[in-house]
Every structure is written in C-alpha cells, then in structure tokens.
C-alpha atoms as one frame of an Amber mdcrd trajectory, in Angstrom:
protein
 119.427 110.671  83.545 120.726 108.256  80.877 118.375 105.683  79.544 119.296
 102.230  78.297 117.301  99.806  76.156 117.751  96.253  77.343 116.546  93.301
  75.229 116.808  89.605  74.851 116.337  88.235  71.234 116.362  85.165  69.196
 115.770  84.990  65.434 113.981  88.364  65.345 115.321  89.713  61.923 111.611
  90.249  60.844 110.666  92.642  63.558 113.855  93.961  65.192 114.325  96.852
  62.940 110.869  98.249  63.561 111.461  97.852  67.317 114.769  99.643  67.247
 113.615 102.489  64.919 110.951 103.298  67.507 113.521 104.071  70.154 115.799
 106.091  67.983 116.716 109.379  69.715 114.997 108.215  72.928 117.616 105.944
  74.547 121.383 106.550  75.108 122.460 102.924  74.911 121.117  99.654  73.361
 121.909  96.374  75.010 120.898  93.255  73.060 121.475  89.757  74.470 121.175
  87.126  71.718 120.081  83.687  72.978 120.945  81.637  69.891 119.869  83.385
  66.614 120.648  81.578  63.414 119.433  84.471  61.268 120.559  88.137  60.808
 119.312  89.331  64.260 122.855  90.237  65.660 123.794  92.084  62.515 120.684
  94.176  62.498 121.096  95.110  66.134 124.621  96.174  65.478 123.523  98.433
  62.634 121.416 100.390  65.125 124.488 100.910  67.442 123.637  98.071  69.830
 126.045  96.365  72.005 125.467  92.736  71.359 126.169  89.923  73.807 125.480
  86.248  73.652 123.870  83.835  76.085 123.065  80.129  75.900 119.326  79.657
  76.163 118.362  77.677  79.354 114.519  77.767  79.006 114.318  80.487  81.586
 113.421  84.148  80.519 114.347  85.566  83.926 117.943  84.152  83.681 118.429
  85.679  80.261 116.896  89.001  81.263 119.078  89.176  84.304 122.128  88.387
  82.325 121.300  91.304  79.933 120.988  93.641  82.857 124.610  93.047  83.737
 125.785  95.052  80.688 123.656  98.066  81.144 125.372 101.274  82.045 122.390
 103.782  81.986 120.668 105.207  85.091 117.360 103.942  83.911 116.437 100.730
  82.024 113.659 100.366  79.357 112.697  96.731  78.462 111.192  95.851  75.109
 110.820  92.644  73.118 111.603  92.610  69.417 107.887  92.452  68.600 107.176
  95.608  70.566 107.515  99.288  69.556 107.619 102.382  71.812 104.837 104.930
  70.847 106.145 108.311  69.820 103.500 110.145  71.843 104.744 108.749  75.130
 108.304 109.810  74.682 107.990 113.404  76.307 106.211 111.943  79.239 108.732
 109.135  79.630 111.755 111.669  79.532 110.100 113.802  82.197 109.246 110.796
  84.424 112.765 109.454  84.606 113.838 112.902  85.958 111.695 112.333  88.976
 113.914 111.554  91.948 111.071 109.829  93.747 110.374 107.021  91.243 111.912
 103.565  91.465 109.840 101.899  88.704 107.361 103.237  86.124 104.594 101.017
  84.712 103.767 101.352  81.098 100.477 100.658  79.267 100.827  98.139  76.543
  98.360  97.645  73.703  97.942  94.186  72.084  97.702  94.835  68.433  94.852
  92.715  67.009  93.244  91.888  70.386  89.617  92.572  70.626  88.426  91.655
  74.028  91.100  92.919  76.531  93.773  94.762  74.515  95.516  96.688  77.320
  97.910  95.558  80.101 100.182  97.265  82.555 103.795  96.208  82.409 106.753
  97.054  84.608 109.317  97.768  81.848 110.950 100.972  82.996 113.052 101.071
  86.281 116.100 102.407  87.784 119.390 100.634  87.187 120.092  99.006  90.514
 121.745  95.584  91.269 118.881  94.539  93.458 116.218  95.042  90.830 116.081
  91.793  88.905 113.704  89.553  87.093 112.020  86.482  88.494 109.874  83.657
  87.146 110.967  81.557  84.091 108.049  82.772  81.882 106.342  86.088  81.977
 109.522  87.445  83.621 108.938  90.471  85.889 110.853  92.698  88.240 107.865
  93.316  90.547 109.081  90.850  93.227 112.357  92.548  93.707 110.795  96.051
  93.597 108.316  95.071  96.307 111.218  93.867  98.460 113.003  97.222  97.965
 109.842  99.206  98.859 109.395  97.188 101.938 112.962  98.214 103.151 112.995
 101.648 101.465 109.441 102.960 101.618 110.392 106.485 100.424 110.379 105.204
  96.783 107.409 105.449  94.619 105.922 103.460  91.769 104.302 105.463  88.965
 102.781 104.862  85.605 102.569 106.906  82.389  99.206 108.073  81.065  98.391
 106.695  77.541  99.635 103.761  75.600 103.478 103.358  75.705 104.065  99.969
  73.976 102.474  98.357  70.964 102.791  94.602  71.014 102.200  92.346  67.969
 103.347  89.118  69.421  99.958  87.754  70.696  97.939  87.672  67.387  96.494
  84.296  66.844  98.675  83.450  63.782 101.886  84.497  65.674 100.967  82.340
  68.746 100.449  79.349  66.491 103.637  79.927  64.486 105.874  80.342  67.449
 104.214  77.587  69.579 103.842  80.087  72.397 101.138  78.309  74.389 103.133
  75.163  74.576 106.336  77.023  75.641 104.424  78.915  78.297 102.640  75.921
  79.615 105.868  73.962  80.056 107.761  76.777  81.761 104.861  77.707  84.116
 104.132  74.138  85.122 107.696  73.521  86.075 107.650  76.762  88.074 104.398
  76.091  89.968 105.535  72.710  91.208 108.129  74.607  93.353 105.904  77.699
  94.009 102.392  76.273  94.077 100.720  79.231  95.637 102.306  82.014  93.584
  99.168  84.076  92.607 100.719  85.576  89.476 101.600  82.189  87.904  98.247
  80.777  89.136  96.656  83.615  87.274  98.651  83.192  84.016  98.751  79.400
  83.967  94.988  79.246  84.975  94.075  81.525  82.120  96.104  79.456  79.756
  94.390  76.246  80.896  91.024  77.887  80.244  92.118  79.040  76.764  93.218
  75.560  75.710  90.097  73.909  77.165  91.307  72.593  80.570  88.670  74.565
  82.310  88.309  72.755  85.699  92.078  72.776  86.118  92.025  76.357  85.128
  89.366  77.334  87.777  91.231  75.382  90.425  94.344  77.394  89.777  92.593
  80.747  89.487  90.727  80.148  92.764  93.975  79.146  94.430  95.506  82.390
  93.308  92.622  84.272  94.922  93.552  82.791  98.283  97.157  84.138  98.147
  96.916  87.382  96.225  96.783  89.865  99.070  96.372  93.402  97.825  98.017
  93.293  94.412  94.919  94.739  92.574  96.255  94.046  89.042  96.719  90.311
  89.703  93.390  90.215  91.507  91.705  91.797  88.422  93.241  89.146  86.233
  92.067  86.334  88.528  88.517  87.485  88.592  88.573  88.347  84.939  89.709
  84.851  83.906  87.325  83.331  86.392  84.559  85.057  84.590  85.791  83.684
  81.184  86.149  80.138  82.687  82.643  80.021  84.056  81.174  81.324  80.945
  83.015  78.556  78.965  82.376  75.698  81.516  78.751  75.369  80.275  75.804
  77.652  79.807  73.510  77.538  82.816  71.980  80.028  85.128  74.544  79.210
  87.851  77.649  79.399  85.755  76.369  82.760  84.329  75.726  84.010  87.880
  79.312  83.063  88.841  80.809  84.752  85.727  78.791  87.906  86.243  79.947
  87.932  89.973  83.596  87.780  88.952  83.398  90.353  86.309  81.466  92.722
  88.676  84.225  92.215  91.348  86.958  92.886  88.660  85.499  96.310  87.650
  85.237  97.395  91.266  88.974  97.159  91.797  90.962 100.496  92.053  93.131
  99.941  88.862  93.754 101.990  85.781  90.209 102.029  84.061  91.709 101.175
  80.618  92.680  97.700  81.970  89.059  96.903  82.737  87.672  96.948  79.241
  87.546  93.189  78.991  85.565  92.790  82.173  82.999  95.467  81.246  82.704
  94.017  77.686  82.199  90.403  78.883  79.779  91.515  81.557  77.695  93.339
  78.914  77.702  90.149  76.746  76.306  88.135  79.700  73.709  90.707  80.533
  72.632  90.884  76.897  72.352  87.142  76.644  70.124  87.179  79.791  67.841
  89.787  78.146  68.931  92.532  80.523  69.493  94.980  77.681  69.608  98.194
  79.686  72.423  97.121  81.968  74.259  95.579  78.990  74.039  98.959  77.360
  75.477 100.563  80.473  78.389  98.196  80.406  79.206  98.766  76.787  78.869
 102.467  77.105  81.314 102.417  80.104  83.911 100.732  77.743  83.472 103.498
  75.208  83.769 106.235  77.864  87.006 104.712  78.829  88.249 104.107  75.261
  86.131 105.680  72.494  88.105 103.624  69.929  87.210 100.278  71.453  85.704
  98.702  68.314  84.103  95.716  69.844  82.389  97.922  72.400  80.637  99.855
  69.602  79.807  96.541  67.816  78.260  94.905  70.981  76.268  98.061  71.572
  74.959  97.745  67.980  74.028  94.156  68.623  72.161  95.141  71.704  70.326
  97.964  69.875  69.545  95.357  67.116  67.933  92.957  69.601  65.828  95.867
  70.944  64.733  96.662  67.307  66.422 100.120  67.684  67.762  99.861  64.183
  68.847 103.558  63.712  71.021 103.262  66.967  72.366  99.909  65.763  73.443
 101.398  62.396  75.203 104.179  64.105  77.022 101.850  66.445  78.184  99.465
  63.572  79.404 102.459  61.645  81.419 103.597  64.589  82.893 100.107  65.066
  84.000 100.159  61.366  85.516 103.579  61.789  87.567 102.187  64.648  88.457
  98.929  62.769  87.916  99.047  59.035  88.588  95.360  58.792  85.600  94.406
  61.066  83.795  91.844  59.021  81.124  91.107  61.535  80.252  94.737  61.882
  79.756  95.116  58.086  77.696  91.872  58.089  75.379  93.013  60.882  75.186
  96.418  59.341  73.933  94.772  56.280  71.316  92.834  58.240  69.930  95.928
  59.812  69.894  97.957  56.579  67.821  95.174  54.987  65.316  95.307  57.878
  64.627  98.982  57.243  64.417  98.512  53.521  67.824 100.082  52.425  68.645
  97.025  50.209  71.233  98.802  47.951  73.160 100.058  51.071  72.940  96.643
  52.665  74.496  94.899  49.570  77.440  97.225  49.787  77.825  96.327  53.448
  77.461  92.601  52.755  79.851  92.729  49.894  82.475  94.280  52.149  81.867
  91.624  54.708  82.353  88.800  52.305  85.632  90.223  51.021  86.975  90.519
  54.611  85.597  87.032  55.544  87.313  85.480  52.587  90.707  86.600  53.927
  90.238  85.052  57.337  87.133  82.898  57.457  86.355  81.633  53.962  83.549
  79.365  55.300  81.686  82.184  56.712  82.144  84.072  53.392  80.644  81.128
  51.567  77.792  80.823  54.092  76.893  84.617  53.846  76.965  84.471  50.008
  74.613  81.543  50.042  72.270  83.256  52.388  72.047  86.283  50.202  71.335
  84.099  47.150  68.533  82.295  48.987  67.054  85.615  49.925  67.186  86.665
  46.232  69.413  89.645  47.065  72.283  88.566  44.743
C-alpha cells in the first residue's frame, strides 16, 4: 500500500523542514497545497521532493484540504500540518495498520507540546484514498462526517487507532496562538458556520470551548449544552462537551452550586468509553475541585489515576504534591514535586513549592537551591512572580 502525505500550507518556512524530515522514508509521495505564501515555503517543500500546487485562500480549511486531496495518488493519505511532526516510534505500527484490508480510517493520538491540562487528542488523519472521503467544516476541518456516511452504507469497514502518540503538535502554545491570531480566526469561521448549522455538536463543542476561553462563559455554556442535545453516541465529542462544561462552570463563579455542576460534568466525562489518555484533563480538573473542597482522599485518587494513564503527566505529579502538602505529608509532597520536575525540568511552580516544603522541614540549604531555580525559570516567562518570590525570600531572611 502506497502512502501519501497531504498538506495545506501558508508561510511555514520556520517549521516545514522539521515536519517533512519526520516523514522521510515513511511516505511515498508528498502533496503540498500552498494557499498564498510570501516566504520560502514552496521552495522548502520542493527540496523535500514535494509536488507543490497552489490555491487561492477562501477562508475555508475544508475547501483547501479537499483541493489538496485531488492531487493524491497513494492508496492511503496521511494529513499533517506544518507545525506537526510524526513520531518515529509510531512508524512500524502505522505501516502495519495500512496493510489491514478492513480499515477505512485510522485515528491518531496527537500530543500538544507545551499543554499542561489536556495534552492529548484523537485526530482522524490517516485514511484510504477514496473520492467520497472528504473534509467538512471551514475550521477544524475533518473527514469524520463523510466516513460516517460510508460506514452507514458499507458497514463492513472498520475504524481503528494506533496505540501511543503519533503526532507532536506545537501550534497551540500560548505565544504561537497570540502571534497567529488563531482565536480570532477560529471564532469568525465557526460563527459563520453555526449560523447555517446551529445544532452541529462538534462546532457547538469547539466554539463553546472558545467562548469559555475568551471569557464569554454564559454564551459558551449555552452552546455546549446545545451540543449535548444533538451529540448522539459520538463519545469523543460528548467527552469534549462535558469537559468544557466542567471548565465553564468552574470559571463562572466560585460557589457550591457551580462546583457541583463542574464535578458532575467531569465525572460524566471520565465514565465515557474512550481512549483513557484522552481523559487526563477531566481527571486532573476533578482532582482540583475535590482538593479545593477539602476532599483530599478522592483528589489523590483522581491525580493517581492520571499518573496510571500517563506516568509522565507532570501536572498530575505536581497536583498530587500540592494535595500532600495541604495534608502536611511533606515527604510525599517532596517526592511528587521531584517527579514533576523530572517530567518537566522547566516547571517553575514545582521548584517553588518544593522550596516551600523543604523550608518547612528545615532543609534550608536545599530549599534555596529550589527557590533559585524557580526564580530563574519565572524570570523567563513571569518576571513579576520572580520578583515577588525574591522579595518574599528577603522578607523571610533567607537571602
């Protein structure tokens, strides 16, 4: 089975080489559709042997992706964006999967580099080359609708997924979102779409979550609840709706009633029969609410569940440490903070709270090392916090 990489790009000279290097020796063909670059993006693509085509951008990701599909010759199609890379460890599994005659589409686990709360998602990026598999929706374009229609008519096909992380994505880090104005673009495209498709559960989920993120919480809740009414049995979308409703009620205001609502939605989310690694955010946020309510034992259970799913989940170790700290279990807290730092050596808050606990048990010299590391890290991303921490240490007479 031949495999083609299919991409749409625009002004991606900074990241495209890394992306295309990751698929070297994996794909048999590279199709790149340029939607208006004014930098060296097309030239870089051609250096990697890509066939480059051009398309006038029309503010519709699905239209561009479907145009790119027209040029693909391979039996299977892998879709990546320029800010994504394929992980080398997934390649043997991927090559084996596309030989399976029963699969129509294979979902891939994507990891959001730099995301702390909910770093994993399942994306439909590997599928057979058929003219009736096409993208829909102007933003967050996906082939799922067309695949569902094929499965309805041809139920012999199967949808699979690969175990382990297949794609690393760097495009949703906070600084990149700000630089590329992603929230504004997403909001405009989805608002236009939802006028015509007001009950689409996927866009209700995505736009509702975006509204919550930018502070339009009542509007976000309305959309998320609307999506719940039309989602049927798509468990991944249902998870997202419950998960973002949990976030929305937490941010609405702090009260017993809103906390109860948030806990309910996180509990519903984690009950769903989806890939466990996708549930990390719900377990973690549920733990935060339980810890805030003083229910330390159940909070510990929630955090420990995240670590059973993903032992490298740094924020899970950190929050477990915070819970142990609140319970005055300082030895356990120190162990958890150190594990968080092992997973994320740039975890300023973990160093800072490690320093706090070390002071409490009288290990002042060790605490100063931890505080010093925290200050250095804070100065890179949060100078005000570095200043506040330094002043606090001076007032305590530690420096």
